[in-house]
NUPA-715349 format. One record per residue (C-alpha): residue number from 1; residue in one letter; x, y negated, z negated. Coordinates in steps of 0.2 Angstrom, whole numbers, plus 5000, padded with zeros to 4 digits. Layout:
[NUM; A; [X; Y; Z]];
...
% end
This chain:
[1; X; [5000; 5000; 5000]];
[2; X; [5015; 4988; 4997]];
[3; X; [5016; 4988; 5016]];
[4; X; [5001; 4976; 5016]];
[5; X; [5013; 4963; 5010]];
[6; X; [5023; 4964; 5026]];
[7; X; [5007; 4963; 5036]];
[8; X; [5003; 4947; 5028]];
[9; X; [5018; 4939; 5037]];
[10; X; [5019; 4950; 5052]];
[11; X; [5000; 4948; 5058]];
[12; X; [5002; 4929; 5062]];
[13; X; [5019; 4932; 5070]];
[14; X; [5013; 4946; 5081]];
[15; X; [4997; 4937; 5086]];
[16; X; [5005; 4921; 5090]];
[17; X; [5011; 4925; 5108]];
[18; X; [4994; 4934; 5111]];
[19; X; [4983; 4920; 5105]];
[20; X; [4990; 4909; 5119]];
[21; X; [4978; 4917; 5131]];
[22; X; [4960; 4910; 5130]];
[23; X; [4952; 4927; 5129]];
[24; X; [4962; 4931; 5114]];
[25; X; [4960; 4915; 5104]];
[26; X; [4949; 4925; 5091]];
[27; X; [4965; 4932; 5084]];
[28; X; [4968; 4916; 5075]];
[29; X; [4953; 4920; 5065]];
[30; X; [4960; 4937; 5060]];
[31; X; [4978; 4931; 5056]];
[32; X; [4975; 4925; 5038]];
[33; X; [4964; 4940; 5033]];
[34; X; [4978; 4952; 5028]];
[35; X; [4983; 4939; 5014]];
[36; X; [4966; 4940; 5007]];
[37; X; [4966; 4959; 5008]];
[38; X; [4982; 4960; 4999]];
[39; X; [4975; 4949; 4985]];
[40; X; [4960; 4961; 4984]];
[41; X; [4969; 4978; 4985]];
[42; X; [4986; 4976; 4978]];
[43; X; [4991; 4976; 4960]];
[44; X; [4996; 4959; 4952]];
[45; X; [5015; 4964; 4952]];
[46; X; [5016; 4972; 4969]];
[47; X; [5033; 4970; 4978]];
[48; X; [5041; 4976; 4994]];
[49; X; [5060; 4977; 4997]];
[50; X; [5067; 4976; 5015]];
[51; X; [5086; 4977; 5013]];
[52; X; [5088; 4978; 5032]];
[53; X; [5080; 4961; 5035]];
[54; X; [5091; 4946; 5035]];
[55; X; [5102; 4947; 5019]];
[56; X; [5090; 4958; 5010]];
[57; X; [5072; 4952; 5010]];
[58; X; [5059; 4955; 4996]];
[59; X; [5041; 4950; 4996]];
[60; X; [5030; 4951; 4980]];
[61; X; [5017; 4943; 4969]];
[62; X; [5017; 4935; 4952]];
[63; X; [5003; 4925; 4943]];
[64; X; [5008; 4908; 4952]];
[65; X; [5010; 4915; 4969]];
[66; X; [4994; 4924; 4969]];
[67; X; [4984; 4908; 4966]];
[68; X; [4995; 4899; 4979]];
[69; X; [4992; 4913; 4992]];
[70; X; [4973; 4913; 4988]];
[71; X; [4970; 4895; 4992]];
[72; X; [4982; 4894; 5006]];
[73; X; [4974; 4909; 5015]];
[74; X; [4957; 4901; 5012]];
[75; X; [4962; 4884; 5019]];
[76; X; [4970; 4892; 5035]];
[77; X; [4955; 4903; 5037]];
[78; X; [4943; 4888; 5037]];
[79; X; [4954; 4878; 5049]];
[80; X; [4956; 4893; 5061]];
[81; X; [4937; 4893; 5063]];
[82; X; [4938; 4875; 5069]];
[83; X; [4953; 4879; 5080]];
[84; X; [4944; 4893; 5089]];
[85; X; [4926; 4885; 5090]];
[86; X; [4930; 4866; 5092]];
[87; X; [4946; 4865; 5101]];
[88; X; [4940; 4880; 5112]];
[89; X; [4950; 4882; 5128]];
[90; X; [4954; 4864; 5132]];
[91; X; [4971; 4861; 5140]];
[92; X; [4985; 4863; 5128]];
[93; X; [4976; 4873; 5115]];
[94; X; [4985; 4889; 5119]];
[95; X; [5001; 4881; 5114]];
[96; X; [4992; 4874; 5099]];
[97; X; [4986; 4891; 5093]];
[98; X; [5004; 4898; 5095]];
[99; X; [5011; 4885; 5084]];
[100; X; [4996; 4886; 5072]];
[101; X; [5000; 4905; 5069]];
[102; X; [5019; 4902; 5068]];
[103; X; [5016; 4888; 5054]];
[104; X; [5004; 4900; 5046]];
[105; X; [5017; 4914; 5046]];
[106; X; [5030; 4903; 5038]];
[107; X; [5018; 4896; 5025]];
[108; X; [5014; 4914; 5019]];
[109; X; [5032; 4920; 5020]];
[110; X; [5039; 4907; 5009]];
[111; X; [5024; 4910; 4996]];
[112; X; [5028; 4929; 4995]];
[113; X; [5047; 4927; 4996]];
[114; X; [5056; 4934; 4981]];
[115; X; [5073; 4928; 4987]];
[116; X; [5080; 4912; 4993]];
[117; X; [5084; 4916; 5011]];
[118; X; [5066; 4922; 5015]];
[119; X; [5060; 4906; 5006]];
[120; X; [5070; 4895; 5017]];
[121; X; [5066; 4904; 5033]];
[122; X; [5048; 4902; 5030]];
[123; X; [5050; 4884; 5025]];
[124; X; [5059; 4880; 5041]];
[125; X; [5047; 4890; 5052]];
[126; X; [5032; 4881; 5045]];
[127; X; [5040; 4864; 5046]];
[128; X; [5046; 4865; 5063]];
[129; X; [5030; 4873; 5070]];
[130; X; [5019; 4859; 5062]];
[131; X; [5028; 4846; 5073]];
[132; X; [5018; 4853; 5088]];
[133; X; [5002; 4853; 5079]];
[134; X; [5004; 4834; 5076]];
[135; X; [5008; 4831; 5094]];
[136; X; [4992; 4839; 5101]];
[137; X; [4985; 4834; 5113]];
[138; X; [4997; 4820; 5116]];
[139; X; [4997; 4802; 5117]];
[140; X; [5008; 4787; 5111]];
[141; X; [5001; 4787; 5093]];
[142; X; [5004; 4806; 5091]];
[143; X; [5022; 4805; 5098]];
[144; X; [5026; 4791; 5086]];
[145; X; [5019; 4801; 5072]];
[146; X; [5028; 4817; 5078]];
[147; X; [5045; 4808; 5079]];
[148; X; [5044; 4802; 5061]];
[149; X; [5038; 4818; 5055]];
[150; X; [5052; 4828; 5064]];
[151; X; [5066; 4817; 5058]];
[152; X; [5061; 4818; 5040]];
[153; X; [5057; 4836; 5041]];
[154; X; [5074; 4840; 5047]];
[155; X; [5082; 4829; 5033]];
[156; X; [5071; 4839; 5020]];
[157; X; [5076; 4856; 5027]];
[158; X; [5094; 4851; 5027]];
[159; X; [5093; 4845; 5009]];
[160; X; [5085; 4862; 5004]];
[161; X; [5098; 4872; 5014]];
[162; X; [5112; 4864; 5005]];
[163; X; [5104; 4865; 4988]];
[164; X; [5102; 4884; 4991]];
[165; X; [5120; 4886; 4997]];
[166; X; [5126; 4877; 4981]];
[167; X; [5116; 4888; 4970]];
[168; X; [5122; 4903; 4980]];
[169; X; [5140; 4899; 4975]];
[170; X; [5137; 4904; 4957]];
[171; X; [5123; 4918; 4960]];
[172; X; [5125; 4924; 4977]];
[173; X; [5111; 4924; 4990]];
[174; X; [5100; 4938; 4983]];
[175; X; [5094; 4932; 4966]];
[176; X; [5076; 4935; 4962]];
[177; X; [5064; 4921; 4962]];
[178; X; [5058; 4913; 4951]];
[179; X; [5073; 4919; 4940]];
[180; X; [5085; 4906; 4948]];
[181; X; [5102; 4900; 4941]];
[182; X; [5102; 4884; 4932]];
[183; X; [5105; 4870; 4945]];
[184; X; [5117; 4856; 4942]];
[185; X; [5113; 4838; 4945]];
[186; X; [5118; 4839; 4964]];
[187; X; [5106; 4853; 4967]];
[188; X; [5092; 4844; 4957]];
[189; X; [5095; 4829; 4968]];
[190; X; [5094; 4839; 4984]];
[191; X; [5078; 4848; 4978]];
[192; X; [5070; 4832; 4974]];
[193; X; [5074; 4825; 4991]];
[194; X; [5070; 4841; 5001]];
[195; X; [5053; 4844; 4993]];
[196; X; [5049; 4826; 4990]];
[197; X; [5049; 4823; 5008]];
[198; X; [5037; 4838; 5011]];
[199; X; [5026; 4832; 4997]];
[200; X; [5025; 4814; 5003]];
[201; X; [5033; 4807; 4987]];
[202; X; [5036; 4788; 4988]];
[203; X; [5048; 4782; 4995]];
[204; X; [5050; 4798; 5005]];
[205; X; [5032; 4797; 5012]];
[206; X; [5033; 4787; 5029]];
[207; X; [5029; 4802; 5039]];
[208; X; [5013; 4807; 5030]];
[209; X; [5001; 4793; 5034]];
[210; X; [5006; 4794; 5052]];
[211; X; [5004; 4813; 5053]];
[212; X; [4988; 4814; 5044]];
[213; X; [4981; 4800; 5055]];
[214; X; [4986; 4807; 5071]];
[215; X; [4984; 4826; 5069]];
[216; X; [4968; 4835; 5075]];
[217; X; [4956; 4839; 5060]];
[218; X; [4962; 4857; 5058]];
[219; X; [4980; 4852; 5059]];
[220; X; [4977; 4838; 5046]];
[221; X; [4968; 4851; 5035]];
[222; X; [4982; 4863; 5034]];
[223; X; [4995; 4849; 5032]];
[224; X; [4986; 4842; 5018]];
[225; X; [4979; 4857; 5010]];
[226; X; [4992; 4871; 5012]];
[227; X; [5009; 4865; 5019]];
[228; X; [5011; 4850; 5007]];
[229; X; [5008; 4862; 4992]];
[230; X; [5024; 4872; 4996]];
[231; X; [5034; 4857; 4989]];
[232; X; [5026; 4860; 4972]];
[233; X; [5029; 4879; 4973]];
[234; X; [5047; 4876; 4977]];
[235; X; [5049; 4865; 4962]];
[236; X; [5041; 4878; 4951]];
[237; X; [5052; 4891; 4958]];
[238; X; [5069; 4882; 4958]];
[239; X; [5069; 4869; 4944]];
[240; X; [5075; 4876; 4927]];
[241; X; [5057; 4874; 4919]];
[242; X; [5056; 4882; 4902]];
[243; X; [5075; 4886; 4901]];
[244; X; [5083; 4870; 4895]];
[245; X; [5078; 4852; 4891]];
[246; X; [5084; 4839; 4904]];
[247; X; [5079; 4822; 4897]];
[248; X; [5088; 4811; 4910]];
[249; X; [5081; 4821; 4924]];
[250; X; [5064; 4822; 4916]];
[251; X; [5063; 4803; 4914]];
[252; X; [5068; 4801; 4932]];
[253; X; [5054; 4813; 4938]];
[254; X; [5042; 4804; 4926]];
[255; X; [5046; 4786; 4933]];
[256; X; [5046; 4792; 4951]];
[257; X; [5030; 4801; 4949]];
[258; X; [5022; 4786; 4941]];
[259; X; [5027; 4774; 4954]];
[260; X; [5020; 4785; 4968]];
[261; X; [5004; 4788; 4958]];
[262; X; [5000; 4770; 4956]];
[263; X; [5008; 4761; 4971]];
[264; X; [5000; 4773; 4983]];
[265; X; [4983; 4770; 4976]];
[266; X; [4985; 4751; 4979]];
[267; X; [4991; 4753; 4996]];
[268; X; [4977; 4765; 5000]];
[269; X; [4964; 4753; 4995]];
[270; X; [4969; 4741; 5009]];
[271; X; [4968; 4754; 5023]];
[272; X; [4955; 4753; 5037]];
[273; X; [4956; 4771; 5043]];
[274; X; [4948; 4785; 5032]];
[275; X; [4961; 4797; 5037]];
[276; X; [4975; 4785; 5030]];
[277; X; [4965; 4783; 5014]];
[278; X; [4966; 4801; 5012]];
[279; X; [4984; 4801; 5016]];
[280; X; [4988; 4789; 5002]];
[281; X; [4977; 4799; 4990]];
[282; X; [4989; 4813; 4994]];
[283; X; [5004; 4803; 4991]];
[284; X; [4997; 4798; 4974]];
[285; X; [4993; 4816; 4969]];
[286; X; [5011; 4820; 4974]];
[287; X; [5016; 4807; 4961]];
[288; X; [5005; 4815; 4948]];
[289; X; [5013; 4832; 4951]];
[290; X; [5031; 4825; 4950]];
[291; X; [5026; 4816; 4934]];
[292; X; [5020; 4833; 4926]];
[293; X; [5036; 4841; 4931]];
[294; X; [5046; 4827; 4923]];
[295; X; [5036; 4830; 4907]];
[296; X; [5040; 4849; 4908]];
[297; X; [5059; 4845; 4910]];
[298; X; [5057; 4834; 4894]];
[299; X; [5048; 4847; 4884]];
[300; X; [5052; 4865; 4890]];
[301; X; [5040; 4872; 4877]];
[302; X; [5025; 4865; 4887]];
[303; X; [5030; 4875; 4903]];
[304; X; [5017; 4889; 4902]];
[305; X; [5003; 4877; 4900]];
[306; X; [5011; 4865; 4912]];
[307; X; [5013; 4878; 4926]];
[308; X; [4995; 4884; 4924]];
[309; X; [4989; 4866; 4925]];
[310; X; [4999; 4862; 4940]];
[311; X; [4994; 4878; 4949]];
[312; X; [4975; 4874; 4946]];
[313; X; [4977; 4856; 4951]];
[314; X; [4986; 4862; 4967]];
[315; X; [4971; 4874; 4971]];
[316; X; [4958; 4860; 4968]];
[317; X; [4967; 4848; 4978]];
[318; X; [4970; 4860; 4993]];
[319; X; [4952; 4865; 4994]];
[320; X; [4945; 4847; 4992]];
[321; X; [4958; 4838; 5004]];
[322; X; [4956; 4851; 5018]];
[323; X; [4937; 4850; 5016]];
[324; X; [4938; 4831; 5018]];
[325; X; [4948; 4832; 5034]];
[326; X; [4937; 4846; 5041]];
[327; X; [4922; 4836; 5037]];
[328; X; [4929; 4821; 5046]];
[329; X; [4930; 4831; 5061]];
[330; X; [4911; 4836; 5060]];
[331; X; [4904; 4819; 5055]];
[332; X; [4900; 4815; 5073]];
[333; X; [4888; 4829; 5075]];
[334; X; [4871; 4821; 5078]];
[335; X; [4859; 4834; 5070]];
[336; X; [4871; 4837; 5055]];
[337; X; [4876; 4819; 5051]];
[338; X; [4866; 4817; 5034]];
[339; X; [4872; 4834; 5028]];
[340; X; [4890; 4831; 5033]];
[341; X; [4890; 4814; 5025]];
[342; X; [4883; 4821; 5009]];
[343; X; [4896; 4834; 5008]];
[344; X; [4910; 4821; 5011]];
[345; X; [4903; 4812; 4996]];
[346; X; [4903; 4827; 4985]];
[347; X; [4921; 4831; 4990]];
[348; X; [4926; 4812; 4987]];
[349; X; [4919; 4814; 4970]];
[350; X; [4929; 4829; 4966]];
[351; X; [4945; 4821; 4972]];
[352; X; [4941; 4806; 4961]];
[353; X; [4939; 4818; 4946]];
[354; X; [4921; 4814; 4942]];
[355; X; [4912; 4824; 4929]];
[356; X; [4906; 4841; 4933]];
[357; X; [4918; 4842; 4948]];
[358; X; [4934; 4852; 4950]];
[359; X; [4944; 4836; 4948]];
[360; X; [4938; 4834; 4931]];
[361; X; [4942; 4852; 4926]];
[362; X; [4960; 4850; 4934]];
[363; X; [4963; 4834; 4923]];
[364; X; [4956; 4843; 4908]];
[365; X; [4968; 4857; 4910]];
[366; X; [4983; 4845; 4912]];
[367; X; [4979; 4834; 4897]];
[368; X; [4989; 4844; 4884]];
[369; X; [5005; 4840; 4895]];
[370; X; [5000; 4822; 4899]];
[371; X; [4996; 4818; 4881]];
[372; X; [5011; 4827; 4874]];
[373; X; [5024; 4813; 4873]];
[374; X; [5012; 4801; 4864]];
[375; X; [5017; 4786; 4875]];
[376; X; [5003; 4773; 4874]];
[377; X; [5009; 4765; 4891]];
[378; X; [5008; 4782; 4899]];
[379; X; [4990; 4784; 4893]];
[380; X; [4985; 4767; 4900]];
[381; X; [4994; 4770; 4916]];
[382; X; [4984; 4787; 4919]];
[383; X; [4968; 4778; 4914]];
[384; X; [4972; 4765; 4927]];
[385; X; [4976; 4778; 4940]];
[386; X; [4960; 4787; 4937]];
[387; X; [4950; 4771; 4939]];
[388; X; [4960; 4767; 4955]];
[389; X; [4957; 4784; 4962]];
[390; X; [4938; 4782; 4960]];
[391; X; [4939; 4765; 4969]];
[392; X; [4949; 4773; 4983]];
[393; X; [4936; 4786; 4986]];
[394; X; [4923; 4773; 4986]];
[395; X; [4933; 4764; 4999]];
[396; X; [4933; 4781; 5009]];
[397; X; [4915; 4783; 5008]];
[398; X; [4912; 4765; 5013]];
[399; X; [4923; 4768; 5028]];
[400; X; [4914; 4783; 5034]];
[401; X; [4896; 4776; 5031]];
[402; X; [4888; 4767; 5046]];
[403; X; [4886; 4748; 5043]];
[404; X; [4868; 4741; 5043]];
[405; X; [4862; 4733; 5059]];
[406; X; [4880; 4736; 5067]];
[407; X; [4885; 4746; 5081]];
[408; X; [4902; 4753; 5079]];
[409; X; [4915; 4747; 5091]];
[410; X; [4922; 4758; 5104]];
[411; X; [4937; 4768; 5099]];
[412; X; [4954; 4760; 5103]];
[413; X; [4970; 4768; 5108]];
[414; X; [4976; 4768; 5090]];
[415; X; [4960; 4776; 5083]];
[416; X; [4965; 4792; 5075]];
[417; X; [4947; 4799; 5072]];
[418; X; [4943; 4817; 5078]];
[419; X; [4933; 4810; 5092]];
[420; X; [4949; 4805; 5101]];
[421; X; [4955; 4823; 5102]];
[422; X; [4950; 4830; 5119]];
[423; X; [4941; 4846; 5116]];
[424; X; [4933; 4859; 5128]];
[425; X; [4915; 4855; 5133]];
[426; X; [4903; 4863; 5120]];
[427; X; [4886; 4868; 5127]];
[428; X; [4881; 4875; 5110]];
[429; X; [4881; 4867; 5092]];
[430; X; [4897; 4872; 5083]];
[431; X; [4887; 4882; 5070]];
[432; X; [4902; 4892; 5064]];
[433; X; [4913; 4877; 5060]];
[434; X; [4899; 4869; 5050]];
[435; X; [4894; 4885; 5041]];
[436; X; [4913; 4888; 5036]];
[437; X; [4913; 4870; 5029]];
[438; X; [4897; 4872; 5019]];
[439; X; [4905; 4888; 5011]];
[440; X; [4920; 4877; 5006]];
[441; X; [4908; 4865; 4999]];
[442; X; [4900; 4879; 4988]];
[443; X; [4917; 4884; 4982]];
[444; X; [4922; 4866; 4977]];
[445; X; [4905; 4864; 4969]];
[446; X; [4906; 4880; 4959]];
[447; X; [4924; 4878; 4954]];
[448; X; [4922; 4869; 4937]];
[449; X; [4908; 4881; 4932]];
[450; X; [4916; 4897; 4936]];
[451; X; [4934; 4893; 4930]];
[452; X; [4930; 4879; 4917]];
[453; X; [4921; 4878; 4901]];
[454; X; [4908; 4865; 4896]];
[455; X; [4920; 4854; 4886]];
[456; X; [4929; 4851; 4902]];
[457; X; [4914; 4845; 4912]];
[458; X; [4912; 4827; 4905]];
[459; X; [4931; 4823; 4908]];
[460; X; [4934; 4806; 4916]];
[461; X; [4917; 4800; 4912]];
[462; X; [4923; 4783; 4905]];
[463; X; [4935; 4780; 4919]];
[464; X; [4921; 4783; 4932]];
[465; X; [4909; 4771; 4923]];
[466; X; [4923; 4757; 4924]];
[467; X; [4925; 4761; 4942]];
[468; X; [4907; 4760; 4945]];
[469; X; [4905; 4743; 4936]];
[470; X; [4919; 4737; 4947]];
[471; X; [4913; 4744; 4964]];
[472; X; [4894; 4741; 4962]];
[473; X; [4895; 4722; 4964]];
[474; X; [4907; 4724; 4979]];
[475; X; [4895; 4737; 4987]];
[476; X; [4880; 4726; 4984]];
[477; X; [4889; 4711; 4993]];
[478; X; [4894; 4722; 5007]];
[479; X; [4876; 4729; 5010]];
[480; X; [4868; 4711; 5009]];
[481; X; [4880; 4703; 5022]];
[482; X; [4873; 4695; 5037]];
[483; X; [4867; 4706; 5051]];
[484; X; [4880; 4707; 5065]];
[485; X; [4895; 4703; 5053]];
[486; X; [4902; 4721; 5056]];
[487; X; [4916; 4730; 5049]];
[488; X; [4934; 4724; 5050]];
[489; X; [4942; 4728; 5066]];
[490; X; [4953; 4744; 5066]];
[491; X; [4971; 4739; 5067]];
[492; X; [4988; 4747; 5062]];
[493; X; [4986; 4750; 5044]];
[494; X; [4997; 4740; 5032]];
[495; X; [5009; 4748; 5019]];
[496; X; [5017; 4761; 5030]];
[497; X; [5036; 4761; 5027]];
[498; X; [5037; 4767; 5045]];
[499; X; [5031; 4749; 5051]];
[500; X; [5046; 4742; 5042]];
[501; X; [5058; 4755; 5047]];
[502; X; [5055; 4755; 5066]];
[503; X; [5061; 4737; 5068]];
[504; X; [5077; 4741; 5059]];
[505; X; [5079; 4756; 5070]];
[506; X; [5076; 4745; 5085]];
[507; X; [5089; 4732; 5079]];
[508; X; [5101; 4746; 5077]];
[509; X; [5098; 4753; 5094]];
[510; X; [5100; 4735; 5102]];
[511; X; [5117; 4733; 5092]];
[512; X; [5123; 4750; 5097]];
[513; X; [5119; 4746; 5116]];
[514; X; [5128; 4729; 5115]];
[515; X; [5143; 4735; 5105]];
[516; X; [5146; 4751; 5115]];
[517; X; [5140; 4745; 5132]];
[518; X; [5157; 4743; 5139]];
[519; X; [5162; 4760; 5133]];
[520; X; [5147; 4768; 5141]];
[521; X; [5151; 4760; 5157]];
[522; X; [5169; 4766; 5156]];
[523; X; [5163; 4784; 5153]];
[524; X; [5150; 4783; 5167]];
[525; X; [5164; 4777; 5179]];
[526; X; [5175; 4791; 5174]];
[527; X; [5161; 4804; 5175]];
[528; X; [5157; 4798; 5193]];
[529; X; [5175; 4799; 5198]];
[530; X; [5176; 4817; 5191]];
[531; X; [5160; 4821; 5200]];
[532; X; [5166; 4815; 5216]];
[533; X; [5182; 4824; 5214]];
[534; X; [5172; 4840; 5210]];
[535; X; [5162; 4838; 5226]];
[536; X; [5178; 4837; 5236]];
[537; X; [5186; 4852; 5228]];
[538; X; [5170; 4863; 5228]];
[539; X; [5152; 4864; 5222]];
[540; X; [5147; 4853; 5207]];
[541; X; [5148; 4862; 5190]];
[542; X; [5132; 4866; 5181]];
[543; X; [5127; 4853; 5168]];
[544; X; [5134; 4860; 5151]];
[545; X; [5123; 4849; 5141]];
[546; X; [5107; 4856; 5149]];
[547; X; [5114; 4874; 5145]];
[548; X; [5116; 4869; 5127]];
[549; X; [5098; 4862; 5127]];
[550; X; [5091; 4878; 5133]];
[551; X; [5082; 4887; 5119]];
[552; X; [5092; 4904; 5120]];
[553; X; [5108; 4895; 5119]];
[554; X; [5103; 4883; 5105]];
[555; X; [5095; 4897; 5095]];
[556; X; [5111; 4907; 5096]];
[557; X; [5121; 4892; 5091]];
[558; X; [5110; 4888; 5076]];
[559; X; [5110; 4906; 5071]];
[560; X; [5129; 4907; 5072]];
[561; X; [5132; 4891; 5062]];
[562; X; [5120; 4897; 5049]];
[563; X; [5129; 4914; 5048]];
[564; X; [5146; 4905; 5047]];
[565; X; [5140; 4894; 5033]];
[566; X; [5133; 4909; 5023]];
[567; X; [5150; 4918; 5025]];
[568; X; [5159; 4903; 5019]];
[569; X; [5149; 4902; 5004]];
[570; X; [5151; 4921; 5000]];
[571; X; [5170; 4921; 5002]];
[572; X; [5172; 4904; 4992]];
[573; X; [5178; 4909; 4974]];
% end
């Protein structure tokens, strides 16, 4: 039965090339099912050793990975329904399905990995495949988002790779996760950088609003609901939680988390695109995760409670955030608009942590850790964050609600709504996508009643009341405005670091072209002279750069460099 663990990873890998064919697109629906079957059929401590794969691969469960695997498989399953039914057989969807399944395989592999090599391979496969999901189906906005995402993803993967190499110098490359060697300061810095990019922690977040705003609904759902959570899993796996107190690092994590938690909420409140509002709420939640990790580094005795709280919070956020993005993809369906709108409001309330929601339960479970230091300023900051999160979700609801007596403007080139994504003509109503989304609503609605206790239900009631008192006058003024005043025109959202970074990069490019223009001219002249000489001597040589860019050559070079680095680490005393 342990072979079922291998099927969890192999199924999407084997289905990926087959699902390119339109007639086999239904394989996307089957790919996440072995993960759910493994959870149902295998014992909680199931493991599988594969010494012949890579440097010795091991797959297995523990309490944390079972929860991560469960909500990850659910999110990918729900997104798969939308991929098959809504994207259909439109141009480019075969490539999208291929990359979708490769990203799924990487996501599941890193969750089940019990050793560092498998964890990194899954992490890299997932991150690189997601680049193609963001680009689909093309366009200037998506290419811009893809460039920023790819650049930052490569930085994050390199940081994680170096961190694992440094840890391997003392422990080898076959230690068992989560029993990792105690990392030093350099390793913790690299882990903070590598996973901070994936989580969207400020100031490592520039890719996230762009990607969430550009990606199709199913891609945004898995990016926000499943892929971003691997950063938290990586921290839980590789940081020395519960082993030793690290007060300096703990305070750094606390302050970084607090800045991301509060600043992202403020920036999110000025956004004009509902997708970017959700993006900044994810950045804020990443800050909360890092803050909790910092408290665990300060007080190792809280680790059992803290890890459970973080795992539950991750499950809640994954289901709610993926549901919000999938719901945005359904909100233009005429017969179901009232139902979809009501469901989006329910999910927004859960994300805000309103009483009787999964968000309230997650906050209740995390309270023992959040209140443990006894810092009054931290309590006030968390109360402010709760109120601001509620206001942010009120902003989201206002943006998706049609303005009275106003016809919405035609979408622009920068509009990132799902209606901008070309999809195959649909003669029938997408009933399966809507049904799957309604089932997700049921899961979220039942979350606090199945997993929680009555004492958790009224959590955040005071903060919600304060937020309502602030938002009510604003909402009343909005709904009483003069007919025809309309909503603010959509424009490039404020607050993205990418907006500030791009002019700097452009200036650097201009300076480089100016300073090295003469050098380039000299090189081109020499190249032309050599090319002419080659024509006189014989046929022109093949382009070596093109050969290096070819996928087989590049792949073998990458593999060779990786093997050399690993050998270097192994032989270094």
